[in-house]
NUMAR-125360 format. One record per atom (N, C-alpha, C): residue number from 1; x, y, z; residue in one letter; atom name. Coordinates in Angstrom, 3 decimals. Layout:
BEGIN
+-----+----------+----------+----------+---------+-------+
| num |        u |        v |        w | residuo | atomo |
+-----+----------+----------+----------+---------+-------+
| NUM |        X |        Y |        Z |       a |    CA |
...
+-----+----------+----------+----------+---------+-------+
This chain:
BEGIN
+-----+----------+----------+----------+---------+-------+
| num |        u |        v |        w | residuo | atomo |
+-----+----------+----------+----------+---------+-------+
|   1 |  118.388 |    6.727 | -159.761 |       x |     N |
|   1 |  118.358 |    7.761 | -160.741 |       x |    CA |
|   1 |  119.545 |    8.111 | -161.572 |       x |     C |
|   2 |  120.215 |    8.879 | -160.233 |       x |     N |
|   2 |  121.018 |    9.820 | -160.707 |       x |    CA |
|   2 |  122.664 |    8.650 | -161.343 |       x |     C |
|   3 |  122.785 |    7.520 | -160.816 |       x |     N |
|   3 |  123.239 |    6.078 | -160.982 |       x |    CA |
|   3 |  123.203 |    5.639 | -162.440 |       x |     C |
|   4 |  121.713 |    5.469 | -162.205 |       x |     N |
|   4 |  121.378 |    5.364 | -163.919 |       x |    CA |
|   4 |  121.705 |    5.990 | -164.613 |       x |     C |
|   5 |  122.019 |    7.394 | -164.910 |       x |     N |
|   5 |  121.984 |    8.537 | -166.029 |       x |    CA |
|   5 |  123.783 |    7.996 | -166.136 |       x |     C |
|   6 |  124.604 |    7.890 | -165.077 |       x |     N |
|   6 |  126.109 |    8.253 | -165.195 |       x |    CA |
|   6 |  125.773 |    7.117 | -165.972 |       x |     C |
|   7 |  125.453 |    5.569 | -165.208 |       x |     N |
|   7 |  126.053 |    4.245 | -166.451 |       x |    CA |
|   7 |  125.978 |    4.927 | -167.416 |       x |     C |
|   8 |  125.176 |    5.311 | -168.636 |       x |     N |
|   8 |  124.600 |    5.877 | -169.957 |       x |    CA |
|   8 |  126.110 |    6.331 | -170.167 |       x |     C |
|   9 |  126.801 |    7.031 | -169.961 |       x |     N |
|   9 |  127.608 |    7.950 | -170.270 |       x |    CA |
|   9 |  129.338 |    7.275 | -169.780 |       x |     C |
|  10 |  129.005 |    5.955 | -169.621 |       x |     N |
|  10 |  130.162 |    4.942 | -169.336 |       x |    CA |
|  10 |  130.366 |    4.313 | -171.062 |       x |     C |
|  11 |  131.973 |    4.053 | -170.897 |       x |     N |
|  11 |  132.145 |    3.512 | -172.305 |       x |    CA |
|  11 |  132.200 |    1.812 | -171.607 |       x |     C |
|  12 |  131.761 |    1.712 | -173.647 |       x |     N |
|  12 |  131.083 |    0.603 | -174.157 |       x |    CA |
|  12 |  131.962 |   -0.234 | -173.642 |       x |     C |
|  13 |  132.664 |   -0.677 | -173.952 |       x |     N |
|  13 |  134.340 |   -1.602 | -174.586 |       x |    CA |
|  13 |  134.723 |   -1.486 | -173.484 |       x |     C |
|  14 |  135.368 |   -0.650 | -172.518 |       x |     N |
|  14 |  136.378 |   -0.962 | -171.621 |       x |    CA |
|  14 |  135.595 |   -0.617 | -169.980 |       x |     C |
|  15 |  134.221 |   -0.362 | -170.188 |       x |     N |
|  15 |  133.287 |   -0.204 | -169.213 |       x |    CA |
|  15 |  133.885 |    0.537 | -167.988 |       x |     C |
|  16 |  134.868 |    1.622 | -168.175 |       x |     N |
|  16 |  135.397 |    2.978 | -167.401 |       x |    CA |
|  16 |  135.240 |    3.558 | -167.797 |       x |     C |
|  17 |  135.625 |    4.188 | -168.339 |       x |     N |
|  17 |  135.553 |    5.619 | -169.041 |       x |    CA |
|  17 |  134.431 |    6.073 | -169.104 |       x |     C |
|  18 |  134.691 |    7.559 | -169.444 |       x |     N |
|  18 |  133.419 |    8.725 | -169.719 |       x |    CA |
|  18 |  133.267 |    8.469 | -171.210 |       x |     C |
|  19 |  132.236 |    8.503 | -171.890 |       x |     N |
|  19 |  132.478 |    8.244 | -173.273 |       x |    CA |
|  19 |  132.514 |    9.747 | -173.647 |       x |     C |
|  20 |  133.671 |    9.796 | -174.941 |       x |     N |
|  20 |  133.954 |   11.164 | -175.066 |       x |    CA |
|  20 |  133.585 |   11.391 | -176.909 |       x |     C |
|  21 |  134.279 |   10.024 | -177.501 |       x |     N |
|  21 |  134.257 |    9.807 | -179.330 |       x |    CA |
|  21 |  132.927 |    9.910 | -179.581 |       x |     C |
|  22 |  131.904 |   10.643 | -181.010 |       x |     N |
|  22 |  131.594 |   10.521 | -182.058 |       x |    CA |
|  22 |  131.597 |   10.015 | -183.475 |       x |     C |
|  23 |  131.023 |    8.712 | -183.530 |       x |     N |
|  23 |  131.941 |    8.168 | -184.803 |       x |    CA |
|  23 |  130.811 |    8.272 | -185.651 |       x |     C |
|  24 |  131.551 |    8.869 | -186.339 |       x |     N |
|  24 |  131.971 |    9.683 | -188.089 |       x |    CA |
|  24 |  131.814 |    8.080 | -189.221 |       x |     C |
|  25 |  130.392 |    8.043 | -189.927 |       x |     N |
|  25 |  129.243 |    8.902 | -190.467 |       x |    CA |
|  25 |  127.987 |    8.328 | -189.395 |       x |     C |
|  26 |  128.584 |    6.699 | -188.414 |       x |     N |
|  26 |  126.743 |    6.533 | -187.821 |       x |    CA |
|  26 |  126.669 |    7.429 | -187.019 |       x |     C |
|  27 |  127.501 |    8.779 | -186.122 |       x |     N |
|  27 |  127.381 |    9.403 | -185.396 |       x |    CA |
|  27 |  126.722 |    8.953 | -183.639 |       x |     C |
|  28 |  127.286 |    7.457 | -183.046 |       x |     N |
|  28 |  127.137 |    6.858 | -182.056 |       x |    CA |
|  28 |  128.223 |    7.081 | -181.417 |       x |     C |
|  29 |  127.710 |    7.763 | -179.264 |       x |     N |
|  29 |  128.457 |    7.567 | -179.023 |       x |    CA |
|  29 |  128.491 |    6.795 | -177.842 |       x |     C |
|  30 |  129.615 |    6.021 | -178.177 |       x |     N |
|  30 |  129.779 |    5.002 | -177.303 |       x |    CA |
|  30 |  130.841 |    4.407 | -176.537 |       x |     C |
|  31 |  132.356 |    4.884 | -176.896 |       x |     N |
|  31 |  133.225 |    5.025 | -176.476 |       x |    CA |
|  31 |  134.124 |    6.294 | -175.858 |       x |     C |
|  32 |  135.021 |    5.828 | -175.020 |       x |     N |
|  32 |  135.849 |    7.060 | -174.624 |       x |    CA |
|  32 |  137.216 |    6.888 | -175.580 |       x |     C |
|  33 |  137.737 |    7.914 | -175.368 |       x |     N |
|  33 |  139.039 |    8.142 | -176.482 |       x |    CA |
|  33 |  139.375 |    7.028 | -176.442 |       x |     C |
|  34 |  139.870 |    6.850 | -175.954 |       x |     N |
|  34 |  141.552 |    5.849 | -175.412 |       x |    CA |
|  34 |  140.797 |    4.539 | -176.207 |       x |     C |
|  35 |  139.287 |    4.027 | -176.109 |       x |     N |
|  35 |  139.214 |    2.844 | -177.178 |       x |    CA |
|  35 |  139.004 |    2.980 | -178.247 |       x |     C |
|  36 |  138.205 |    4.289 | -178.555 |       x |     N |
|  36 |  137.638 |    5.109 | -179.945 |       x |    CA |
|  36 |  139.151 |    4.817 | -180.745 |       x |     C |
|  37 |  140.012 |    5.164 | -179.793 |       x |     N |
|  37 |  141.461 |    5.021 | -181.010 |       x |    CA |
|  37 |  141.341 |    4.284 | -181.570 |       x |     C |
|  38 |  141.746 |    2.698 | -180.814 |       x |     N |
|  38 |  142.008 |    1.220 | -181.534 |       x |    CA |
|  38 |  140.944 |    0.995 | -182.138 |       x |     C |
|  39 |  139.451 |    1.444 | -182.694 |       x |     N |
|  39 |  138.377 |    0.770 | -183.326 |       x |    CA |
|  39 |  138.188 |    1.355 | -184.433 |       x |     C |
|  40 |  137.845 |    0.318 | -185.138 |       x |     N |
|  40 |  137.706 |    0.686 | -186.249 |       x |    CA |
|  40 |  136.146 |    0.571 | -187.220 |       x |     C |
|  41 |  135.456 |    0.418 | -186.442 |       x |     N |
|  41 |  134.420 |   -0.489 | -186.143 |       x |    CA |
|  41 |  133.096 |   -0.577 | -184.822 |       x |     C |
|  42 |  132.178 |    1.100 | -184.951 |       x |     N |
|  42 |  130.971 |    1.216 | -184.742 |       x |    CA |
|  42 |  130.606 |   -0.118 | -183.776 |       x |     C |
|  43 |  130.647 |    0.326 | -182.019 |       x |     N |
|  43 |  130.469 |   -1.149 | -181.633 |       x |    CA |
|  43 |  128.738 |   -1.503 | -180.998 |       x |     C |
|  44 |  128.034 |   -0.537 | -181.358 |       x |     N |
|  44 |  126.542 |   -0.433 | -181.560 |       x |    CA |
|  44 |  125.472 |   -0.532 | -182.791 |       x |     C |
|  45 |  126.519 |   -0.716 | -184.180 |       x |     N |
|  45 |  125.765 |   -0.698 | -185.018 |       x |    CA |
|  45 |  126.558 |   -1.816 | -185.942 |       x |     C |
|  46 |  127.767 |   -1.157 | -185.974 |       x |     N |
|  46 |  128.761 |   -2.213 | -186.458 |       x |    CA |
|  46 |  129.228 |   -1.324 | -187.675 |       x |     C |
|  47 |  128.962 |   -0.627 | -188.217 |       x |     N |
|  47 |  129.609 |    0.943 | -189.516 |       x |    CA |
|  47 |  131.266 |    1.258 | -189.390 |       x |     C |
|  48 |  131.301 |    0.884 | -190.261 |       x |     N |
|  48 |  133.063 |    1.382 | -190.417 |       x |    CA |
|  48 |  133.207 |    3.252 | -190.173 |       x |     C |
|  49 |  134.003 |    3.196 | -189.294 |       x |     N |
|  49 |  134.471 |    4.607 | -188.321 |       x |    CA |
|  49 |  134.904 |    4.818 | -189.976 |       x |     C |
|  50 |  134.991 |    5.707 | -190.112 |       x |     N |
|  50 |  135.424 |    7.202 | -191.212 |       x |    CA |
|  50 |  136.348 |    8.084 | -190.751 |       x |     C |
|  51 |  135.666 |    8.559 | -189.468 |       x |     N |
|  51 |  136.322 |    9.674 | -188.292 |       x |    CA |
|  51 |  135.677 |    9.912 | -187.392 |       x |     C |
|  52 |  136.267 |   11.066 | -186.196 |       x |     N |
|  52 |  135.546 |   10.401 | -184.934 |       x |    CA |
|  52 |  135.510 |   11.874 | -184.719 |       x |     C |
|  53 |  134.729 |   12.606 | -183.608 |       x |     N |
|  53 |  134.548 |   14.009 | -183.082 |       x |    CA |
|  53 |  134.331 |   13.789 | -181.882 |       x |     C |
|  54 |  135.514 |   14.658 | -180.788 |       x |     N |
|  54 |  136.083 |   14.854 | -179.873 |       x |    CA |
|  54 |  134.761 |   15.014 | -178.534 |       x |     C |
|  55 |  133.446 |   15.081 | -178.144 |       x |     N |
|  55 |  132.968 |   15.460 | -177.701 |       x |    CA |
|  55 |  133.237 |   15.929 | -176.293 |       x |     C |
|  56 |  132.370 |   16.784 | -175.558 |       x |     N |
|  56 |  132.334 |   17.354 | -173.955 |       x |    CA |
|  56 |  131.106 |   17.372 | -173.554 |       x |     C |
|  57 |  130.564 |   16.503 | -172.585 |       x |     N |
|  57 |  129.666 |   16.772 | -171.358 |       x |    CA |
|  57 |  129.512 |   18.167 | -170.914 |       x |     C |
|  58 |  128.985 |   19.373 | -170.231 |       x |     N |
|  58 |  128.910 |   19.966 | -169.547 |       x |    CA |
|  58 |  127.218 |   20.097 | -168.850 |       x |     C |
+-----+----------+----------+----------+---------+-------+
């Protein structure tokens, strides 16, 4: 169960780093900071990214 929970927070692009970036306007959390910097579109809904918000999991 813990492994399944951890895998939901893994970047969908590189599949290595923790998801940290919220895309706007779609509000999807799907990528780490590094991958998000080079992405113009959300991998989940393919909407154009107009902005990002760095998130922190506590």
